[in-house]
C-alpha positions in Angstrom: 19.8 5.6 -8.5 23.2 4.9 -10.2 25.1 6.5 -7.3 22.9 4.7 -4.8 23.7 1.3 -6.4 27.3 2.2 -6.7 27.6 3.2 -3.0 25.7 0.0 -1.9 28.0 -2.2 -4.0 31.2 -0.4 -2.9 30.1 -0.5 0.8 29.3 -4.2 0.7 32.6 -5.0 -1.0 34.6 -3.0 1.5 32.7 -4.6 4.4 33.3 -8.0 3.0 37.0 -7.3 2.6 37.3 -6.1 6.2 35.4 -9.2 7.5 37.8 -11.5 5.6 40.8 -9.6 7.0 39.5 -9.9 10.6 38.8 -13.7 10.1 42.3 -14.2 8.6 44.0 -12.3 11.4 42.1 -13.7 14.3 41.2 -17.3 13.1 43.8 -17.8 10.4 41.2 -19.5 8.2 41.7 -18.5 4.6 39.5 -21.2 3.3 36.5 -19.1 4.5 37.5 -16.1 2.4 35.9 -17.3 -1.0 32.6 -18.1 0.8 32.5 -14.7 2.5 33.1 -13.0 -0.8 30.4 -15.0 -2.5 28.0 -13.9 0.3 29.1 -10.3 -0.4 28.3 -10.8 -4.1 24.9 -12.2 -3.2 24.1 -9.1 -1.1 25.3 -6.8 -3.8 23.0 -8.5 -6.3 20.1 -8.5 -3.8 20.3 -4.8 -3.0 21.2 -3.2 -6.4 19.4 -3.0 -9.7 20.4 -4.8 -12.9 23.2 -7.2 -13.7 26.1 -4.8 -13.8 26.8 -4.3 -10.1 26.6 -8.0 -9.2 29.0 -8.9 -12.1 31.3 -6.1 -11.2 31.3 -7.3 -7.6 32.1 -10.8 -8.8 35.2 -9.6 -10.7 36.3 -7.4 -7.8 35.9 -10.3 -5.4 38.1 -12.6 -7.5 40.8 -9.9 -7.8 40.7 -9.2 -4.0 40.9 -12.8 -3.1 43.9 -13.3 -5.4 45.6 -10.1 -4.3 45.2 -10.1 -0.5 44.4 -13.7 0.5 46.5 -15.8 -1.9 50.2 -16.3 -1.9 52.2 -14.3 -2.8 50.2 -11.8 -0.7 49.4 -8.3 -2.0 50.3 -9.1 -5.5 48.3 -10.5 -8.5 49.4 -14.0 -9.5 47.2 -16.2 -11.6 50.1 -18.3 -13.0 49.8 -21.2 -10.6 47.2 -23.7 -11.7 45.5 -23.8 -8.3 45.1 -20.1 -8.2 43.8 -20.0 -11.8 41.3 -22.8 -11.2 40.1 -21.2 -7.9 39.6 -17.9 -9.6 37.6 -19.5 -12.5 35.5 -21.5 -10.0 34.8 -18.4 -7.8 34.0 -16.2 -10.8 31.6 -18.8 -12.2 29.8 -19.3 -8.8 29.6 -15.5 -8.2 28.4 -14.8 -11.8 25.7 -17.5 -11.5 24.6 -16.1 -8.1 24.5 -12.6 -9.4 22.5 -13.6 -12.5 20.0 -15.7 -10.6 19.4 -13.0 -7.9 18.8 -10.4 -10.6 16.4 -12.7 -12.5 14.4 -13.5 -9.4 14.0 -9.8 -8.6 12.8 -9.1 -12.1 10.4 -11.9 -12.0 9.0 -10.6 -8.7 8.7 -7.1 -10.2 6.8 -8.5 -13.2 4.5 -10.6 -11.0 3.8 -7.5 -8.8 3.0 -5.4 -11.8 0.7 -8.1 -13.2 -1.1 -8.2 -9.9 -1.5 -4.4 -9.9 -2.8 -4.4 -13.5 -5.3 -7.2 -12.6 -6.5 -5.2 -9.6 -7.1 -2.1 -11.6 -8.9 -4.0 -14.3 -11.1 -5.8 -11.8 -12.0 -2.6 -10.0 -12.8 -0.8 -13.2 -14.8 -3.7 -14.6 -16.7 -4.2 -11.3 -17.8 -0.6 -10.9 -18.9 0.0 -14.5 -22.5 -0.8 -13.7 -22.5 1.5 -10.6 -21.1 4.3 -12.6 -23.8 3.9 -15.3 -26.7 3.7 -12.9 -26.4 7.3 -11.4 -25.6 8.7 -14.9 -28.7 7.1 -16.3 -30.7 8.5 -13.5 -29.3 12.0 -13.9 -29.9 11.9 -17.6 -33.5 10.7 -17.2 -34.3 13.4 -14.6 -32.8 16.1 -17.0 -35.0 14.8 -19.9 -38.1 14.9 -17.7 -37.3 18.5 -16.6 -36.6 19.7 -20.2 -39.5 18.0 -21.9 -42.3 18.1 -19.2 -40.9 20.6 -16.7 -43.8 23.0 -17.2 -46.4 20.4 -16.3 -44.6 19.3 -13.1 -45.4 20.7 -9.7 -42.7 22.5 -7.6 -42.5 19.5 -5.3 -41.9 17.1 -8.2 -39.2 19.3 -9.7 -37.5 19.6 -6.3 -37.6 15.8 -6.0 -36.0 15.4 -9.4 -33.3 18.0 -8.6 -32.6 16.5 -5.2 -32.1 13.1 -6.8 -29.8 14.6 -9.4 -27.7 16.3 -6.7 -27.5 13.1 -4.7 -26.3 11.1 -7.7 -23.8 13.8 -8.6 -22.4 13.8 -5.1 -22.0 10.0 -5.2 -20.2 10.2 -8.6 -17.8 12.8 -7.3 -16.9 10.6 -4.4 -16.5 7.6 -6.7 -14.2 9.5 -9.0 -12.1 10.7 -6.0 -11.6 7.0 -5.1 -10.7 6.1 -8.6 -8.1 8.9 -8.8 -6.6 7.6 -5.5 -6.2 4.1 -7.0 -4.5 5.6 -10.0 -2.2 7.7 -7.8 -1.2 4.8 -5.6 -0.5 2.2 -8.3 0.3 4.0 -11.5 4.0 3.3 -11.7 4.5 0.4 -9.3 5.3 2.8 -6.4 3.4 4.3 -3.5 3.0 8.0 -3.7 2.4 9.2 -0.2 3.5 12.5 1.2 3.9 12.1 5.0 4.0 14.9 7.5 3.1 15.2 11.2 -0.6 15.7 11.6 -2.5 16.6 14.7 -5.1 13.9 15.5 -7.7 16.4 16.7 -7.4 18.4 13.4 -7.6 15.3 11.3 -10.7 14.2 13.1 -12.4 17.6 12.9 -11.7 17.8 9.1 -13.0 14.3 8.3 -16.1 14.5 10.5 -16.9 18.0 9.1 -16.6 16.7 5.5 -18.8 13.7 6.4 -21.5 15.8 8.1 -21.9 18.0 5.1 -22.8 15.0 3.0 -24.8 13.2 5.7 -26.2 15.7 8.3 -28.8 13.2 9.3 -26.2 10.8 10.7 -24.4 12.3 13.7 -21.1 10.8 14.7 -20.0 10.2 18.3 -16.3 11.0 18.6 -14.0 9.5 21.2 -10.3 10.6 20.9 -7.7 11.4 23.6 -7.5 14.9 25.0 -3.7 15.1 24.8 -1.8 16.6 21.8 -1.0 13.7 19.4 1.1 13.9 16.2 0.9 11.1 13.7 3.0 10.9 10.5 0.7 10.4 7.5 -0.6 11.7 4.2 -3.5 13.7 5.7 -5.5 13.9 2.5 -5.4 10.1 2.0 -6.1 9.2 5.6 -9.0 11.7 5.7 -10.4 9.9 2.7 -10.1 6.6 4.5 -12.1 7.9 7.4 -14.8 9.4 5.2 -15.0 6.2 3.2 -15.5 4.1 6.3 -18.1 6.4 7.7 -20.0 6.5 4.4 -19.7 2.7 4.1 -21.6 2.4 7.4 -24.3 4.8 6.2 -24.7 2.9 2.9 -24.6 -0.6 4.2 -25.2 -0.8 8.0 -28.9 -1.8 7.8 -30.8 -0.7 10.9 -28.0 1.6 12.2 -29.0 4.1 14.9 -25.5 5.0 16.2 -22.2 5.7 14.4 -19.0 6.1 16.4 -15.4 7.1 15.6 -12.6 6.6 18.0 -8.8 6.8 18.1 -6.1 6.0 20.6 -2.4 5.5 20.9 -1.2 1.9 21.7 2.6 1.6 22.0 4.1 2.6 18.7 0.8 2.7 16.8 -2.2 4.9 16.5 -5.4 2.8 16.4 -8.5 4.2 14.6 -12.0 2.6 14.6 -15.4 3.2 13.0 -18.3 1.3 14.6 -22.0 1.0 14.0 -24.9 -0.8 15.6 -26.4 -2.1 12.4 -26.9 -5.5 11.0 -23.2 -6.4 10.8 -21.2 -8.1 8.1 -22.1 -11.5 6.7 -19.5 -14.0 8.1 -18.7 -15.5 4.7 -17.6 -12.0 3.4 -15.3 -11.1 6.3 -12.2 -12.9 5.0 -12.2 -11.2 1.6 -13.7 -7.8 2.6 -10.8 -5.7 1.4 -9.4 -7.9 -1.3 -11.9 -7.0 -4.0 -14.8 -4.8 -5.0 -17.6 -7.3 -4.9 -16.3 -8.8 -1.7 -17.0 -5.6 0.2 -20.8 -5.8 -0.1 -22.5 -6.0 3.2 -26.1 -6.4 2.1 -27.7 -7.8 -1.0 -27.5 -5.6 -4.1 -31.2 -5.2 -4.6 -31.4 -3.5 -1.1 -28.7 -1.0 -1.9 -28.9 2.2 -4.0 -25.2 2.4 -4.5 -22.3 0.1 -4.0 -19.3 1.5 -2.0 -17.1 -1.5 -2.4 -14.3 0.4 -4.2 -14.1 2.6 -1.1 -13.0 -0.3 1.1 -10.4 -1.4 -1.5 -9.0 2.1 -1.6 -8.9 2.2 2.2 -6.9 -1.0 2.3 -4.4 0.2 -0.3 -3.9 3.6 1.5 -3.4 2.0 4.9 -0.9 -0.6 3.6 1.0 2.2 1.8 1.5 3.9 5.2 2.8 0.7 6.7 -0.3 0.0 8.7 -3.0 -2.7 9.0 -6.7 -2.6 8.5 -9.4 -5.1 9.5 -13.1 -5.6 10.0 -15.2 -7.6 12.5 -18.7 -8.0 13.9 -19.1 -6.6 17.4 -20.4 -9.0 20.1 -23.2 -6.5 21.0 -24.2 -6.1 17.3 -23.0 -4.1 14.4 -19.6 -3.8 12.7 -16.3 -2.4 13.6 -13.7 -1.3 11.0 -10.2 -0.7 12.5 -6.9 0.4 11.1 -3.5 1.3 12.6 -0.8 3.7 11.6 2.8 3.6 12.9 3.8 6.6 14.9 7.3 6.5 13.5 8.2 6.6 9.8 9.9 3.5 8.4 13.1 4.1 6.3 12.0 1.8 3.5 8.7 3.5 2.9 8.4 5.2 -0.5 
């Protein structure tokens, strides 16, 4: 990071010096030189970390202006009162600019970190009840089997064991989502490992994983026949697809058909999960991905488990990839969840 900051600061100073030389030779307007160097200091402060590089750029700018653009040329001379005052004024302005830029960046970092901490706290607080509910159910079933197992029929025991397995599977998926939230926002960065992934292989893996959990809900798949490579973190995007499919199973009341589709549109790959259920209440659409409770699609007393954290995780993963995610009600009935991924990696992604 130190070398990166040094190279950025050095490159900007050299570029600023060259621009001033060109302006001086072509336009003979030396009065623009201090302003150009101040702009250079601002850029150094903006694209480097800490105070040091901005202040160093300020000092270097004063020296360069005095050496190359103030008479006598290509010699340091702060003796004349005008040169000395100009140097002091320029140093003051560049120092203040550097300090303010650095403070603004630090305030933005603190604000972003506070928002991340608030999001994690809200998620953990909101799901505490849903975590306790299946655990209580599992514990109760175990107690019944241990204390009265001999008096139960085979059908009753199988029912209790099936309920324990269902609750255990749900807890596993919830913990996977919680681990993803921790992975994405633990240190203020986004931890994604991108590599080219074949669309057909991603689809097959996600649908297969979903079918193992929900064999009673077949998925109609519509993807292009051609070979398509998409840069992504395959594990996280697969989790997004499974979360969206499971969200439909949990919350799309009256659903009879579940569809997954994908296509290429320009420089993006567009994915969609659609159902023909009851749709999403209009008052919840604007905040569907912003918080856990906002992702509920039907009243709590009609649902066995809440999958709201799944939508929050989906949103975080997609934005980490530089994509977008949205939800809407279909005109023919049901809901449509759609997200996009860029087909080319952006240089500023972490």
